[in-house]
VEXKE-344413 format. One record per residue: x, y, z of N, C-alpha, C, O, CB in turn; residue in three letters. Coordinates in Angstrom, 2 decimals. Glycine has a CB too. Example, Ala and Ser with C-alpha at 12.3 -4.5 7.8 and 13.67 -1.06 7.14 Angstrom:
<atoms>
nxx_nyy_nzz_caxx_cayy_cazz_cxx_cyy_czz_oxx_oyy_ozz_cbxx_cbyy_cbzz_res
13.19_-5.69_7.80_12.30_-4.50_7.80_13.20_-3.30_7.80_14.24_-3.32_8.46_11.31_-4.47_9.05_ALA
12.85_-2.25_7.08_13.67_-1.06_7.14_12.90_0.03_7.87_13.41_1.14_8.04_14.08_-0.60_5.72_SER
</atoms>
This chain:
<atoms>
nxx_nyy_nzz_caxx_cayy_cazz_cxx_cyy_czz_oxx_oyy_ozz_cbxx_cbyy_cbzz_res
0.85_-1.16_0.00_0.00_0.00_0.00_0.90_1.23_0.00_1.94_1.26_0.66_-0.97_0.00_1.22_MET
0.49_2.21_-0.73_1.24_3.46_-0.83_1.24_4.14_0.53_0.21_4.12_1.22_0.63_4.40_-1.94_HIS
2.36_4.76_0.95_2.45_5.38_2.26_1.39_6.47_2.49_0.89_6.60_3.60_3.81_5.97_2.44_PRO
1.05_7.23_1.47_0.03_8.28_1.62_-1.33_7.63_1.84_-2.12_8.10_2.66_0.01_9.22_0.38_VAL
-1.61_6.56_1.10_-2.89_5.85_1.25_-2.97_5.25_2.64_-4.03_5.26_3.26_-3.04_4.75_0.17_ALA
-1.86_4.72_3.14_-1.85_4.14_4.48_-2.14_5.22_5.52_-2.90_4.97_6.46_-0.50_3.45_4.77_ALA
-1.54_6.40_5.37_-1.80_7.50_6.30_-3.27_7.93_6.25_-3.89_8.18_7.28_-0.89_8.70_5.99_LEU
-3.82_8.00_5.03_-5.22_8.37_4.88_-6.12_7.31_5.54_-7.09_7.65_6.22_-5.58_8.53_3.39_LEU
-5.78_6.03_5.34_-6.57_4.94_5.94_-6.56_5.02_7.47_-7.60_4.90_8.11_-6.02_3.57_5.49_TRP
-5.36_5.24_8.05_-5.25_5.35_9.50_-6.03_6.56_10.00_-6.74_6.47_11.00_-3.76_5.45_9.92_VAL
-5.91_7.67_9.31_-6.63_8.89_9.71_-8.15_8.69_9.64_-8.88_9.11_10.53_-6.22_10.07_8.82_GLY
-8.60_8.06_8.56_-10.04_7.80_8.39_-10.54_6.85_9.46_-11.62_7.06_10.02_-10.32_7.22_6.99_LEU
-9.79_5.80_9.77_-10.18_4.84_10.81_-10.27_5.52_12.17_-11.21_5.27_12.93_-9.18_3.67_10.87_THR
-9.29_6.37_12.48_-9.32_7.08_13.76_-10.50_8.05_13.82_-11.15_8.17_14.86_-8.00_7.85_13.96_GLN
-10.79_8.73_12.72_-11.91_9.67_12.70_-13.23_8.93_12.89_-14.10_9.39_13.65_-11.94_10.46_11.37_ALA
-13.39_7.80_12.22_-14.62_7.01_12.38_-14.73_6.49_13.81_-15.83_6.43_14.36_-14.65_5.84_11.38_LEU
-13.62_6.11_14.41_-13.63_5.65_15.80_-14.11_6.75_16.74_-14.87_6.48_17.67_-12.24_5.16_16.21_GLY
-13.66_7.98_16.50_-14.10_9.11_17.34_-15.58_9.39_17.13_-16.30_9.68_18.09_-13.27_10.37_17.03_ARG
-16.04_9.29_15.90_-17.46_9.51_15.61_-18.29_8.44_16.32_-19.29_8.75_16.97_-17.73_9.51_14.07_VAL
-17.88_7.18_16.19_-18.60_6.09_16.84_-18.61_6.29_18.35_-19.64_6.09_19.00_-17.98_4.74_16.49_ARG
-17.47_6.68_18.92_-17.38_6.89_20.37_-18.25_8.07_20.78_-18.91_8.01_21.82_-15.92_7.14_20.79_THR
-18.26_9.14_19.98_-19.06_10.31_20.35_-20.55_10.01_20.23_-21.36_10.64_20.91_-18.70_11.50_19.46_SER
-20.95_9.07_19.39_-22.36_8.68_19.28_-22.74_7.63_20.31_-23.92_7.48_20.63_-22.65_8.16_17.88_LEU
-21.78_6.91_20.82_-22.05_5.83_21.75_-22.62_6.33_23.07_-23.59_5.78_23.58_-20.79_5.03_22.01_LEU
-22.02_7.37_23.63_-22.49_7.88_24.92_-23.93_8.38_24.85_-24.73_8.01_25.71_-21.57_9.00_25.39_LEU
-24.30_9.22_23.87_-25.71_9.63_23.80_-26.67_8.43_23.58_-27.77_8.42_24.13_-25.90_10.64_22.67_PRO
-26.26_7.46_22.80_-27.12_6.29_22.58_-27.32_5.52_23.88_-28.44_5.09_24.18_-26.51_5.37_21.50_ALA
-26.26_5.34_24.64_-26.37_4.63_25.91_-27.27_5.41_26.87_-28.09_4.81_27.57_-24.97_4.41_26.55_VAL
-27.14_6.73_26.91_-27.98_7.55_27.78_-29.45_7.45_27.40_-30.31_7.40_28.28_-27.53_9.01_27.74_LEU
-29.75_7.43_26.12_-31.14_7.31_25.66_-31.72_5.96_26.08_-32.85_5.89_26.55_-31.23_7.47_24.12_VAL
-30.94_4.90_25.92_-31.42_3.56_26.29_-31.63_3.46_27.80_-32.65_2.93_28.24_-30.41_2.48_25.83_ILE
-30.71_3.97_28.60_-30.86_3.92_30.06_-32.06_4.74_30.52_-32.77_4.33_31.44_-29.60_4.43_30.73_LEU
-32.28_5.90_29.91_-33.44_6.72_30.27_-34.73_5.98_29.94_-35.68_6.01_30.74_-33.40_8.07_29.53_THR
-34.79_5.33_28.80_-35.99_4.58_28.42_-36.23_3.43_29.38_-37.37_3.18_29.79_-35.86_4.04_26.98_ALA
-35.17_2.72_29.76_-35.33_1.61_30.70_-35.75_2.11_32.08_-36.55_1.45_32.74_-34.03_0.81_30.81_LEU
-35.23_3.23_32.51_-35.62_3.77_33.81_-37.10_4.14_33.81_-37.79_3.95_34.81_-34.77_5.00_34.16_ALA
-37.59_4.66_32.70_-39.00_5.00_32.59_-39.88_3.77_32.63_-41.00_3.83_33.14_-39.26_5.75_31.32_GLY
-39.40_2.65_32.11_-40.17_1.41_32.11_-40.25_0.79_33.49_-41.21_0.08_33.79_-39.58_0.42_31.15_CYS
-39.28_1.04_34.33_-39.26_0.39_35.63_-40.13_1.10_36.66_-40.48_0.51_37.68_-37.85_0.31_36.14_SER
-40.48_2.36_36.42_-41.32_3.05_37.39_-42.77_2.65_37.20_-43.19_2.28_36.10_-41.16_4.58_37.25_SER
-43.53_2.71_38.28_-44.93_2.30_38.25_-45.79_3.48_37.82_-45.86_4.48_38.53_-45.38_1.77_39.64_ASN
-46.44_3.39_36.66_-47.24_4.51_36.18_-48.65_4.55_36.79_-49.43_5.45_36.48_-47.35_4.45_34.67_PRO
-48.98_3.61_37.65_-50.34_3.50_38.19_-50.54_4.38_39.42_-49.63_4.59_40.22_-50.66_2.05_38.53_CYS
-51.78_4.87_39.55_-52.16_5.69_40.69_-53.49_5.17_41.22_-54.42_4.94_40.45_-52.26_7.20_40.30_VAL
-53.58_4.97_42.54_-54.82_4.55_43.17_-55.57_5.77_43.69_-54.99_6.61_44.38_-54.54_3.55_44.32_ASN
-56.87_5.87_43.35_-57.71_6.97_43.81_-58.81_6.37_44.68_-59.72_5.72_44.17_-58.31_7.79_42.60_GLU
-58.74_6.59_45.98_-59.70_6.01_46.93_-61.04_6.74_46.82_-61.09_7.97_46.81_-59.16_6.10_48.38_ILE
-62.13_5.95_46.74_-63.46_6.56_46.68_-64.23_6.35_47.98_-65.08_7.18_48.33_-64.25_6.00_45.51_SER
-63.98_5.27_48.70_-64.63_5.07_50.00_-63.88_4.04_50.83_-63.16_3.19_50.31_-66.09_4.63_49.82_GLN
-64.08_4.14_52.13_-63.47_3.21_53.08_-64.51_2.83_54.12_-65.28_3.67_54.57_-62.21_3.85_53.76_THR
-64.54_1.55_54.50_-65.44_1.07_55.55_-64.62_0.26_56.54_-63.93_-0.69_56.17_-66.63_0.22_54.96_ALA
-64.70_0.64_57.81_-63.94_-0.03_58.87_-64.76_-1.17_59.46_-65.98_-1.05_59.63_-63.55_0.97_59.98_THR
-64.08_-2.29_59.76_-64.74_-3.46_60.34_-65.31_-3.12_61.72_-64.89_-2.14_62.33_-63.76_-4.66_60.43_SER
-66.27_-3.93_62.23_-66.91_-3.64_63.52_-65.93_-3.45_64.68_-66.16_-2.60_65.54_-67.86_-4.75_63.86_PRO
-64.86_-4.23_64.72_-63.91_-4.08_65.83_-62.86_-3.00_65.56_-62.09_-2.65_66.45_-63.21_-5.41_66.08_SER
-62.84_-2.48_64.35_-61.89_-1.42_64.02_-60.50_-1.91_63.69_-59.55_-1.12_63.70_-61.80_-0.47_65.13_GLY
-60.33_-3.21_63.40_-58.99_-3.72_63.09_-58.72_-3.82_61.59_-57.56_-3.82_61.17_-58.81_-5.09_63.72_THR
-59.76_-3.89_60.77_-59.61_-4.00_59.33_-60.39_-2.89_58.64_-61.27_-2.26_59.23_-60.08_-5.39_58.83_LEU
-60.05_-2.66_57.38_-60.84_-1.74_56.57_-60.91_-2.26_55.15_-59.97_-2.87_54.64_-60.23_-0.31_56.61_LYS
-62.05_-2.01_54.52_-62.25_-2.32_53.11_-62.20_-1.00_52.37_-62.85_-0.02_52.76_-63.62_-3.09_52.85_ALA
-61.44_-0.97_51.30_-61.24_0.27_50.55_-61.69_0.06_49.11_-61.25_-0.87_48.44_-59.75_0.73_50.59_ILE
-62.57_0.92_48.63_-62.96_0.95_47.22_-62.11_2.02_46.56_-62.02_3.14_47.05_-64.51_1.24_47.03_VAL
-61.49_1.66_45.45_-60.63_2.62_44.76_-60.63_2.37_43.27_-61.02_1.30_42.80_-59.20_2.56_45.29_PHE
-60.19_3.37_42.54_-60.03_3.26_41.09_-58.53_3.29_40.82_-57.82_4.15_41.34_-60.79_4.42_40.31_HIS
-58.06_2.35_40.02_-56.64_2.26_39.71_-56.43_2.76_38.28_-56.92_2.16_37.33_-56.10_0.79_39.87_ARG
-55.72_3.86_38.15_-55.46_4.47_36.86_-54.02_4.18_36.45_-53.07_4.63_37.09_-55.73_6.00_36.90_ASN
-53.87_3.41_35.38_-52.52_3.05_34.90_-52.22_3.70_33.55_-51.43_3.16_32.77_-52.38_1.53_34.79_CYS
-52.83_4.83_33.27_-52.52_5.56_32.06_-53.47_5.25_30.92_-54.47_4.55_31.07_-51.13_5.26_31.65_GLY
-53.12_5.80_29.77_-53.99_5.74_28.60_-54.17_4.34_28.03_-55.12_4.09_27.28_-53.44_6.63_27.53_ALA
-53.28_3.42_28.36_-53.37_2.08_27.77_-54.31_1.15_28.53_-54.52_0.02_28.11_-52.00_1.45_27.70_THR
-54.86_1.61_29.65_-55.78_0.78_30.42_-57.10_1.50_30.60_-57.16_2.73_30.59_-55.18_0.42_31.80_THR
-58.17_0.72_30.75_-59.49_1.29_30.95_-59.75_1.65_32.40_-58.97_1.30_33.29_-60.54_0.34_30.47_GLY
-60.85_2.34_32.63_-61.27_2.72_33.97_-61.73_1.46_34.69_-62.36_0.60_34.08_-62.40_3.79_33.93_PHE
-61.42_1.34_35.97_-61.81_0.16_36.73_-62.07_0.52_38.18_-61.65_1.56_38.67_-60.73_-0.92_36.64_ASN
-62.79_-0.38_38.86_-63.10_-0.22_40.27_-62.53_-1.43_41.00_-62.70_-2.56_40.54_-64.64_-0.08_40.51_THR
-61.87_-1.21_42.13_-61.22_-2.29_42.85_-61.50_-2.17_44.35_-61.83_-1.10_44.85_-59.70_-2.29_42.59_GLN
-61.35_-3.31_45.05_-61.54_-3.34_46.49_-60.38_-4.11_47.11_-59.98_-5.17_46.62_-62.91_-3.98_46.87_VAL
-59.84_-3.56_48.20_-58.82_-4.25_48.99_-59.25_-4.26_50.45_-59.89_-3.33_50.93_-57.43_-3.57_48.83_SER
-58.90_-5.34_51.13_-59.11_-5.44_52.58_-57.73_-5.45_53.22_-56.90_-6.31_52.92_-59.94_-6.74_52.97_ILE
-57.49_-4.48_54.11_-56.18_-4.35_54.75_-56.37_-3.99_56.23_-57.48_-3.70_56.67_-55.31_-3.27_54.03_ILE
-55.29_-4.02_56.96_-55.29_-3.60_58.36_-55.67_-2.13_58.44_-55.30_-1.33_57.58_-53.90_-3.85_59.03_SER
-56.41_-1.76_59.48_-56.85_-0.37_59.62_-55.66_0.58_59.77_-55.76_1.75_59.42_-57.78_-0.22_60.82_VAL
-54.54_0.08_60.27_-53.35_0.92_60.44_-52.51_1.00_59.17_-51.58_1.81_59.09_-52.51_0.40_61.58_SER
-52.82_0.16_58.17_-52.02_0.13_56.95_-52.48_1.14_55.91_-53.60_1.66_55.97_-52.06_-1.24_56.36_GLY
-51.60_1.40_54.97_-51.92_2.25_53.84_-52.24_1.36_52.64_-51.75_0.24_52.54_-50.74_3.22_53.51_SER
-53.07_1.87_51.75_-53.40_1.13_50.54_-52.12_0.89_49.73_-51.45_1.85_49.35_-54.46_1.89_49.68_LEU
-51.78_-0.37_49.46_-50.56_-0.64_48.70_-50.68_-0.11_47.27_-51.79_0.03_46.73_-50.27_-2.14_48.68_PRO
-49.57_0.17_46.67_-49.54_0.62_45.28_-49.60_-0.60_44.38_-48.66_-0.90_43.64_-48.26_1.48_44.97_ASP
-50.74_-1.30_44.45_-50.93_-2.52_43.66_-52.42_-2.71_43.42_-53.24_-1.93_43.90_-50.31_-3.76_44.37_SER
-52.74_-3.75_42.69_-54.14_-4.05_42.37_-54.89_-4.49_43.61_-54.28_-4.91_44.60_-54.22_-5.12_41.28_ALA
-56.21_-4.41_43.56_-57.06_-4.81_44.66_-56.92_-6.28_45.00_-56.71_-7.10_44.10_-58.49_-4.51_44.35_GLY
-57.02_-6.63_46.28_-56.85_-8.03_46.68_-58.18_-8.77_46.82_-58.18_-9.99_47.01_-56.10_-8.10_47.99_ASN
-59.32_-8.06_46.71_-60.62_-8.72_46.84_-61.42_-8.69_45.54_-62.01_-9.70_45.15_-61.42_-8.07_47.94_ALA
-61.46_-7.55_44.88_-62.31_-7.39_43.70_-61.69_-6.43_42.71_-61.12_-5.40_43.09_-63.71_-6.89_44.11_LEU
-61.81_-6.78_41.42_-61.44_-5.87_40.33_-62.51_-6.02_39.26_-62.73_-7.11_38.73_-59.99_-6.18_39.76_ILE
-63.18_-4.90_38.94_-64.20_-4.92_37.89_-63.92_-3.82_36.88_-63.26_-2.83_37.18_-65.62_-4.76_38.50_ILE
-64.44_-4.03_35.69_-64.28_-3.06_34.62_-65.22_-1.89_34.84_-66.37_-2.08_35.25_-64.54_-3.72_33.25_ASP
-64.76_-0.70_34.56_-65.60_0.48_34.64_-65.81_0.97_36.06_-65.13_0.56_37.00_-66.92_0.21_34.00_GLY
-66.78_1.85_36.18_-67.11_2.42_37.48_-68.42_1.82_37.97_-69.37_1.71_37.21_-67.20_3.98_37.41_SER
-68.46_1.43_39.23_-69.67_0.86_39.81_-69.91_1.51_41.17_-68.96_1.75_41.92_-69.56_-0.69_39.95_ALA
-71.17_1.78_41.50_-71.49_2.38_42.81_-71.53_1.32_43.90_-72.59_0.96_44.39_-72.84_3.12_42.74_PRO
-70.36_0.83_44.28_-70.29_-0.25_45.27_-70.73_0.21_46.65_-70.45_1.34_47.06_-68.88_-0.82_45.34_LEU
-71.41_-0.68_47.37_-71.75_-0.44_48.77_-71.05_-1.52_49.59_-71.15_-2.71_49.29_-73.31_-0.44_49.00_GLN
-70.35_-1.09_50.61_-69.64_-2.00_51.50_-70.44_-2.17_52.79_-70.87_-1.19_53.39_-68.21_-1.48_51.81_LEU
-70.63_-3.41_53.20_-71.33_-3.65_54.46_-70.62_-4.76_55.23_-70.60_-5.91_54.80_-72.81_-4.02_54.21_GLN
-70.03_-4.38_56.36_-69.43_-5.38_57.24_-70.57_-6.07_57.99_-71.30_-5.41_58.74_-68.39_-4.73_58.24_TRP
-70.73_-7.36_57.81_-71.78_-8.11_58.51_-71.26_-8.64_59.85_-72.04_-8.91_60.77_-72.29_-9.27_57.64_ARG
-69.96_-8.78_59.94_-69.27_-9.16_61.18_-67.80_-8.85_60.96_-67.40_-8.36_59.91_-69.51_-10.69_61.56_SER
-67.00_-9.15_61.97_-65.56_-8.91_61.84_-64.94_-9.76_60.73_-63.91_-9.40_60.16_-64.85_-9.20_63.16_GLU
-65.58_-10.88_60.42_-65.01_-11.79_59.42_-65.91_-11.97_58.21_-65.75_-12.94_57.46_-64.75_-13.14_60.05_SER
-66.86_-11.04_57.98_-67.75_-11.15_56.82_-68.04_-9.76_56.25_-68.52_-8.87_56.95_-69.07_-11.86_57.20_ALA
-67.73_-9.60_54.97_-67.96_-8.35_54.26_-68.85_-8.63_53.06_-68.62_-9.60_52.34_-66.63_-7.68_53.82_LEU
-69.85_-7.78_52.84_-70.73_-7.91_51.67_-70.51_-6.70_50.77_-70.55_-5.55_51.21_-72.24_-8.04_52.09_HIS
-70.29_-6.98_49.48_-70.13_-5.93_48.48_-71.33_-5.98_47.55_-71.59_-7.00_46.91_-68.78_-6.09_47.68_LEU
-72.06_-4.89_47.47_-73.22_-4.80_46.59_-72.98_-3.70_45.56_-72.14_-2.83_45.75_-74.52_-4.54_47.39_ALA
-73.76_-3.77_44.47_-73.68_-2.73_43.45_-72.78_-3.06_42.29_-72.38_-2.16_41.54_-73.23_-1.48_44.06_GLY
-72.43_-4.33_42.11_-71.57_-4.71_40.99_-72.27_-4.54_39.65_-71.63_-4.27_38.63_-71.10_-6.15_41.15_LEU
-73.58_-4.69_39.65_-74.33_-4.56_38.40_-73.89_-5.63_37.41_-73.66_-6.78_37.77_-74.14_-3.17_37.80_GLY
-73.78_-5.23_36.16_-73.39_-6.18_35.10_-71.95_-5.97_34.65_-71.58_-6.34_33.54_-74.33_-6.04_33.90_SER
-71.14_-5.38_35.52_-69.74_-5.11_35.17_-68.97_-6.39_34.90_-69.23_-7.43_35.52_-69.06_-4.32_36.30_ALA
-68.03_-6.31_33.98_-67.13_-7.44_33.74_-66.23_-7.59_34.96_-65.66_-6.61_35.44_-66.28_-7.23_32.43_ASP
-66.10_-8.82_35.45_-65.31_-9.08_36.66_-63.97_-9.69_36.26_-63.93_-10.71_35.58_-66.07_-10.03_37.63_ILE
-62.89_-9.05_36.69_-61.54_-9.55_36.43_-61.00_-10.36_37.60_-60.21_-11.29_37.41_-60.61_-8.39_36.12_PHE
-61.44_-10.02_38.81_-60.99_-10.73_40.01_-62.11_-10.65_41.03_-62.68_-9.58_41.26_-59.65_-10.13_40.59_LYS
-62.43_-11.78_41.66_-63.49_-11.82_42.67_-63.14_-12.90_43.68_-63.40_-14.08_43.45_-64.90_-12.07_42.02_GLN
-62.54_-12.50_44.79_-62.10_-13.45_45.81_-63.21_-13.71_46.82_-63.97_-12.80_47.16_-60.84_-12.92_46.53_GLU
-63.31_-14.95_47.29_-64.30_-15.32_48.31_-63.78_-15.08_49.73_-64.56_-14.98_50.67_-64.70_-16.77_48.14_ASP
-62.45_-15.01_49.88_-61.86_-14.81_51.19_-60.55_-14.04_51.05_-59.71_-14.36_50.21_-61.62_-16.17_51.90_SER
-60.40_-13.01_51.89_-59.19_-12.19_51.90_-58.86_-11.85_53.34_-59.71_-11.37_54.08_-59.36_-10.89_51.04_VAL
-57.63_-12.11_53.74_-57.15_-11.75_55.09_-58.07_-12.29_56.18_-58.30_-11.61_57.19_-57.03_-10.22_55.22_ALA
-58.59_-13.48_56.00_-59.46_-14.10_56.98_-60.89_-13.59_56.97_-61.68_-13.92_57.86_-58.89_-13.89_58.32_GLY
-61.24_-12.79_55.97_-62.58_-12.22_55.85_-63.30_-12.91_54.69_-62.79_-12.96_53.57_-62.52_-10.68_55.63_VAL
-64.48_-13.42_54.97_-65.33_-14.01_53.93_-66.01_-12.86_53.19_-66.62_-11.98_53.80_-66.39_-15.01_54.56_SER
-65.91_-12.87_51.86_-66.47_-11.80_51.05_-67.61_-12.33_50.20_-67.44_-13.30_49.47_-65.39_-11.15_50.17_VAL
-68.78_-11.70_50.30_-69.93_-12.06_49.47_-70.26_-10.88_48.55_-69.91_-9.74_48.82_-71.16_-12.44_50.35_SER
-70.95_-11.20_47.47_-71.20_-10.19_46.44_-72.68_-10.17_46.04_-73.37_-11.19_46.13_-70.32_-10.46_45.21_TYR
-73.14_-9.01_45.61_-74.50_-8.87_45.13_-74.59_-7.75_44.10_-73.73_-6.88_44.03_-75.46_-8.61_46.29_GLY
-75.65_-7.81_43.32_-75.84_-6.79_42.30_-76.52_-5.60_42.94_-76.78_-4.60_42.26_-76.67_-7.32_41.09_ASN
</atoms>
């Protein structure tokens, strides 16, 4: 290879290496930012009502879980300790599609009745949660 061509080849290779290196850092930053966005929880729970058990040790919470534009409106119920906060997760007793005017009625410390489901599509309907028997009605 001619010495001038060899110098041009080395110069071109070094220049391309710098260009690749200068593009690598922004590309890595874009990928890391996208992955960080995927790992955060986009869901928000909006509490609509709470009913405390007769002894005051448990509470049933009706809430709507909004997970952004890719999910529909829904109504959920969780049964938790009265001293606890609603977890940033789906309901542990009931999840239905849309909005429903649910009524919560503690029949005893270990029995909760949920009425007002109507004809909503049911995604989750547990018969027992945290030692509480759960019954349902329209």
